[in-house]
C-alpha positions in Angstrom: 124.4 -83.7 -67.2 126.0 -87.1 -66.5 123.8 -89.3 -64.5 124.3 -92.8 -63.0 122.2 -95.6 -64.4 118.6 -95.5 -63.3 117.8 -97.2 -60.0 114.1 -97.9 -59.5 112.7 -95.7 -56.8 110.7 -97.8 -54.3 107.4 -96.3 -53.1 106.4 -97.4 -49.6 102.7 -98.4 -49.6 100.4 -95.7 -48.4 97.1 -96.0 -46.8 94.4 -93.8 -48.3 94.0 -90.4 -46.8 91.5 -89.6 -44.0 92.0 -86.1 -45.1 89.2 -83.6 -45.5 88.0 -80.1 -45.9 84.5 -78.9 -46.2 82.5 -75.7 -46.3 81.7 -76.2 -42.6 84.8 -77.0 -40.5 85.4 -78.1 -37.0 86.3 -75.4 -34.6 89.9 -74.3 -35.0 92.5 -76.9 -34.1 90.3 -80.0 -34.3 89.5 -82.0 -37.4 92.5 -84.3 -37.6 93.0 -86.8 -40.4 94.2 -90.3 -39.5 97.3 -90.1 -41.7 97.6 -86.6 -43.1 97.0 -83.3 -41.4 93.8 -81.5 -42.3 93.6 -78.4 -44.4 93.2 -75.2 -42.4 89.7 -74.0 -41.8 87.8 -71.9 -39.4 84.9 -72.5 -37.1 82.2 -71.1 -39.4 80.1 -72.4 -42.2 79.6 -70.1 -45.0 81.9 -68.3 -47.2 81.0 -68.1 -50.9 78.3 -70.8 -50.4 76.1 -68.6 -48.2 76.7 -65.6 -50.4 75.7 -67.5 -53.4 72.5 -68.5 -51.6 71.4 -64.9 -51.4 73.3 -63.0 -54.1 70.9 -64.0 -56.8 68.1 -62.2 -55.0 68.1 -58.5 -56.0 67.7 -56.0 -53.2 69.4 -54.9 -50.0 70.6 -58.4 -49.0 72.4 -58.8 -52.3 74.1 -55.4 -51.7 75.2 -56.5 -48.3 76.7 -59.7 -49.8 78.5 -57.6 -52.4 80.0 -55.5 -49.6 81.2 -58.7 -48.0 82.7 -59.9 -51.3 84.6 -56.6 -51.5 85.9 -57.0 -48.0 83.9 -54.1 -46.6 82.6 -55.9 -43.5 81.6 -52.7 -41.7 79.3 -51.6 -44.5 77.9 -55.2 -44.7 77.2 -55.2 -41.0 75.3 -51.8 -41.3 73.3 -53.2 -44.2 72.5 -56.5 -42.6 71.4 -55.3 -39.2 68.0 -53.7 -40.3 67.4 -56.7 -42.5 68.1 -59.1 -39.6 65.7 -57.0 -37.4 63.1 -57.4 -40.1 63.3 -61.2 -39.7 65.2 -62.2 -42.8 66.9 -65.5 -41.8 69.8 -65.2 -44.3 70.6 -61.7 -42.9 70.4 -62.9 -39.4 72.8 -65.7 -40.2 75.3 -63.5 -41.9 75.2 -60.9 -39.1 75.8 -63.7 -36.6 78.7 -64.8 -38.7 80.2 -61.3 -38.6 79.8 -61.2 -34.8 81.5 -64.6 -34.5 84.4 -63.5 -36.7 84.6 -59.9 -35.4 84.4 -58.5 -38.9 82.9 -55.1 -39.2 81.6 -55.3 -35.6 83.1 -56.1 -32.2 83.5 -59.8 -31.8 80.8 -61.3 -29.6 80.0 -65.0 -29.5 77.0 -64.1 -27.4 75.6 -61.9 -30.2 76.5 -64.5 -32.8 74.4 -67.1 -30.9 71.5 -64.7 -30.6 71.3 -64.1 -34.4 72.1 -67.8 -35.2 69.2 -68.8 -33.0 66.8 -66.4 -34.7 67.9 -67.6 -38.1 67.7 -71.3 -37.1 64.2 -70.9 -35.7 63.1 -70.0 -39.3 64.6 -73.2 -40.6 67.9 -71.8 -42.0 70.2 -74.8 -41.8 73.6 -73.1 -41.9 72.7 -71.3 -38.7 71.8 -74.6 -37.1 75.2 -76.0 -38.1 77.1 -73.0 -36.6 75.2 -73.3 -33.4 76.1 -77.0 -33.3 79.8 -76.2 -33.9 79.7 -73.6 -31.0 78.2 -76.2 -28.7 80.8 -78.7 -29.9 83.6 -76.4 -28.9 82.1 -76.0 -25.5 81.8 -79.8 -25.2 85.5 -80.2 -26.0 86.4 -77.7 -23.3 83.9 -79.1 -20.8 82.5 -75.6 -20.4 78.8 -76.5 -20.1 77.0 -79.7 -19.4 75.0 -81.3 -22.3 76.8 -79.3 -25.0 77.6 -82.5 -27.0 73.9 -83.5 -26.9 72.9 -80.0 -28.0 75.5 -80.0 -30.8 74.2 -83.3 -32.2 70.6 -82.0 -31.9 71.5 -79.0 -34.0 73.3 -81.1 -36.6 70.2 -83.4 -36.7 67.9 -80.3 -37.2 70.2 -79.1 -40.1 70.0 -82.6 -41.7 66.2 -82.6 -41.5 66.2 -79.1 -43.0 67.9 -80.6 -46.0 71.6 -79.8 -45.3 73.7 -83.0 -45.7 76.4 -81.5 -43.6 74.3 -82.1 -40.6 74.7 -85.8 -41.2 78.4 -85.3 -42.0 79.1 -83.6 -38.6 77.2 -86.3 -36.7 79.4 -88.8 -38.5 82.5 -86.9 -37.5 81.5 -86.8 -33.9 80.9 -90.6 -33.7 84.0 -91.3 -35.8 86.4 -89.3 -33.7 84.8 -90.1 -30.3 86.0 -86.8 -28.7 82.7 -85.6 -27.3 80.6 -88.7 -27.6 81.4 -92.4 -27.4 83.1 -93.5 -30.5 80.8 -95.6 -32.7 82.1 -96.5 -36.2 78.8 -98.0 -37.2 76.9 -94.8 -36.5 79.6 -92.8 -38.1 79.4 -94.8 -41.3 75.6 -94.5 -41.4 75.8 -90.7 -41.2 78.7 -90.5 -43.6 76.9 -92.6 -46.2 73.7 -90.6 -45.7 75.6 -87.4 -46.4 77.4 -89.0 -49.3 74.2 -90.2 -50.9 72.9 -86.6 -50.6 75.9 -85.5 -52.7 78.4 -84.1 -50.2 81.8 -84.8 -51.7 83.8 -84.9 -48.4 81.3 -87.5 -47.1 81.7 -89.5 -50.4 85.4 -89.7 -49.7 85.0 -90.7 -46.1 82.3 -93.3 -47.0 84.8 -94.7 -49.4 87.5 -94.9 -46.7 85.2 -96.8 -44.4 84.1 -99.2 -47.1 87.7 -99.8 -48.2 88.9 -100.7 -44.7 85.7 -102.2 -43.4 85.3 -99.7 -40.6 81.7 -99.7 -39.2 80.5 -101.7 -42.2 81.4 -104.7 -44.3 84.5 -104.2 -46.4 83.7 -103.5 -50.1 86.5 -102.2 -52.2 84.4 -101.8 -55.3 81.8 -99.7 -53.5 84.6 -97.7 -52.0 86.1 -97.0 -55.4 82.7 -95.9 -56.7 82.3 -93.4 -53.8 85.8 -92.0 -54.4 84.9 -91.5 -58.1 81.7 -89.6 -57.1 83.7 -87.3 -54.8 86.4 -86.7 -57.5 83.7 -85.9 -60.0 82.6 -83.1 -57.7 86.2 -81.8 -57.6 87.3 -83.3 -54.3 91.1 -83.5 -54.7 91.6 -86.0 -51.8 89.3 -88.5 -53.6 91.3 -88.0 -56.8 94.4 -88.9 -54.9 92.6 -91.9 -53.4 91.5 -93.0 -56.9 95.2 -93.0 -57.9 96.1 -95.3 -55.0 93.2 -97.6 -56.0 94.5 -97.8 -59.6 98.0 -98.3 -58.4 97.3 -101.1 -55.9 94.2 -102.6 -57.6 91.8 -101.8 -54.9 88.2 -102.1 -56.1 89.3 -101.9 -59.7 91.9 -103.4 -62.0 95.5 -102.1 -61.6 96.0 -99.3 -64.1 99.4 -97.5 -63.9 98.5 -94.8 -66.5 95.2 -94.0 -64.7 97.1 -93.9 -61.4 99.7 -91.5 -62.8 97.0 -89.3 -64.3 95.1 -89.1 -61.0 98.3 -88.3 -59.0 99.3 -85.7 -61.5 95.9 -83.9 -61.4 95.9 -84.0 -57.6 99.5 -82.7 -57.5 98.7 -79.9 -59.9 95.8 -79.0 -57.5 98.4 -78.6 -54.8 97.7 -81.8 -52.8 101.1 -82.3 -51.2 101.0 -86.2 -50.7 100.5 -86.5 -54.5 103.8 -84.8 -55.1 105.6 -87.9 -53.8 103.5 -90.3 -55.8 103.7 -88.5 -59.2 107.4 -87.9 -58.5 107.9 -91.7 -58.2 105.8 -92.3 -61.3 108.1 -90.0 -63.3 111.3 -91.5 -61.9 110.2 -95.1 -62.5 108.2 -94.5 -65.7 105.2 -96.0 -64.0 102.2 -95.2 -66.2 103.9 -92.1 -67.6 106.9 -91.4 -69.8 110.0 -91.7 -67.7 111.4 -88.3 -66.8 113.8 -88.4 -63.8 114.3 -84.6 -63.7 110.6 -83.9 -63.6 110.3 -86.6 -60.9 113.0 -85.0 -58.9 111.4 -81.6 -59.2 108.0 -82.9 -57.9 109.8 -84.7 -55.0 111.7 -81.5 -54.2 108.4 -79.6 -54.0 107.1 -82.1 -51.6 110.3 -82.2 -49.5 110.3 -78.4 -49.2 106.9 -78.4 -47.5 107.8 -81.2 -45.1 106.3 -84.3 -46.7 108.3 -87.1 -45.2 107.8 -89.6 -48.0 109.0 -87.0 -50.6 112.0 -86.3 -48.5 112.8 -90.0 -48.3 112.5 -90.5 -52.1 114.5 -87.4 -52.9 117.2 -88.5 -50.6 117.4 -91.7 -52.6 117.9 -89.7 -55.8 120.7 -87.7 -54.3 122.3 -90.9 -53.0 122.4 -92.4 -56.5 122.6 -89.3 -58.7 119.3 -90.0 -60.4 117.6 -86.9 -61.9 119.9 -84.7 -59.8 123.7 -84.4 -59.2 124.8 -86.9 -56.7 125.1 -85.2 -53.3 125.7 -87.5 -50.2 125.4 -84.6 -47.8 122.0 -83.5 -49.3 120.9 -87.2 -49.1 121.9 -87.4 -45.5 120.0 -84.2 -44.5 116.9 -85.4 -46.3 117.0 -88.8 -44.7 117.3 -87.1 -41.3 114.2 -84.9 -42.0 112.2 -87.9 -43.2 113.3 -89.9 -40.2 112.1 -87.2 -37.8 108.7 -87.4 -39.5 108.5 -91.1 -38.5 109.4 -92.8 -41.8 110.8 -96.2 -40.9 112.4 -96.8 -44.3 114.2 -93.5 -44.0 115.4 -94.4 -40.6 116.8 -97.6 -41.8 118.6 -95.9 -44.7 119.9 -93.1 -42.3 121.3 -95.8 -40.0 123.3 -97.2 -43.0 124.6 -93.8 -44.1 125.7 -92.9 -40.6 127.4 -96.3 -40.1 129.4 -95.8 -43.3 130.0 -92.1 -42.7 128.5 -91.1 -46.0 127.6 -87.4 -46.1 129.3 -86.8 -42.8 132.4 -84.6 -42.3 135.6 -86.5 -43.3 133.3 -89.5 -43.9 133.7 -90.4 -40.3 131.1 -93.0 -39.2 128.7 -92.3 -36.3 127.9 -95.8 -35.0 126.1 -94.7 -31.9 123.4 -92.8 -33.7 123.4 -95.4 -36.5 122.6 -98.1 -34.0 119.9 -96.0 -32.4 118.1 -95.2 -35.7 118.4 -98.9 -36.8 116.7 -100.1 -33.5 113.9 -97.6 -33.8 113.4 -98.5 -37.5 113.3 -102.1 -36.3 109.9 -101.5 -34.8 108.6 -101.8 -38.4 111.4 -103.3 -40.4 112.8 -106.7 -39.2 116.0 -106.3 -41.3 116.7 -103.1 -39.5 116.9 -105.0 -36.2 119.3 -107.4 -37.8 121.4 -104.5 -38.9 121.3 -103.0 -35.4 122.5 -106.3 -34.0 125.5 -106.2 -36.3 126.3 -102.6 -35.3 126.0 -103.4 -31.6 128.9 -105.8 -31.9 131.1 -102.8 -32.8 130.0 -100.7 -29.8 131.6 -100.4 -26.4 129.4 -100.6 -23.3 129.6 -96.8 -23.0 128.6 -96.3 -26.6 125.6 -98.7 -26.1 124.5 -96.5 -23.2 124.8 -93.4 -25.5 122.7 -95.2 -28.1 120.1 -96.0 -25.6 119.9 -92.3 -24.6 119.6 -91.3 -28.2 116.8 -93.8 -28.8 115.0 -92.4 -25.9 115.1 -88.9 -27.4 113.9 -90.2 -30.7 110.9 -92.0 -29.1 110.1 -88.9 -27.0 110.1 -86.8 -30.1 107.8 -89.3 -31.8 105.3 -89.1 -29.0 105.4 -85.3 -29.0 104.8 -85.3 -32.8 101.9 -87.8 -32.5 100.4 -85.8 -29.7 100.6 -82.6 -31.7 99.0 -84.4 -34.7 96.1 -85.6 -32.6 95.4 -82.0 -31.3 95.3 -80.6 -34.9 
């Protein structure tokens, strides 16, 4: 396959991910990362972790857990109820979980709370955490007074019972400021406490705060050490963040091979933002043997699942015919997708393609939309504003009004997207 000479693929700098998933998740639709959407989760604590806690004990409880593992929730509920009535805290917790999820029994938050309370009174921390999460949901919806206070109390009880996730959830509450006043200092204290207890998601977030100096003094070396601790426990986000640190020299010496290795491991684990980074490494030969086709394949994987950076980078490859057959129409479509995700570099590039008619039917320029995209890109890129000024000279008064209307639509779409991101 004939390819044009290689053109180095620029990689816009990325902030580290405030992106997390833990065994206990916020109630549905909450936990939003600062830059990247959070992995899906539910409002309950225990999946395999709770089952592991009881499966090693022979007897009826282990049999109930085996039924859960096999997907027979009805049998599990039947086995758990007499055990729960006998006062076994693990059984009480698991029965509450089934009521909360409506598995094997009619869904009933009221019954779930009853069993969680009985379990928590015997010191079972996961039950305390779920009670806290239920109160947190009520606080978000303003259903009952003092729910936020009760949620924090339950998280504190769980922490004192030896579950580091109690500290982690208190940290999230103060970090996000949705149900209590935002307090980055308190958030950092709780995150670090959970991290020092070995919770990998907290190690990653502690690293984030140290790296940016949020709620604590900035310390890139400490941040890097916390990322490493999280990565050693299998936390893929931390592995990605280590790649960024090696790439940019944050808290450690720049090391392109180590950066590429980290990005590749994170990408192979399915972490979508890493697709764009390892794709760029392959295309540019940064820390890894240059392989434009492999790079294009990774970028294509990222683009197909909606990663704006991967869409932007793949568009550049189609524009120049690097690692793929040159296809201006494909490049244009990808620049549009990336632009809709808010990528300013893609918006600048899209403006230039539209102004030249590249990828458009009959190569006919669209100066109105080109001008609008350039102006919006100019919010972040000064050269885009200069380009918009040049385009404006070619527009009639009527076309300028059309451009203003199109800009308005772009900005309204941006606000809608940002609002949706905040709710997730």
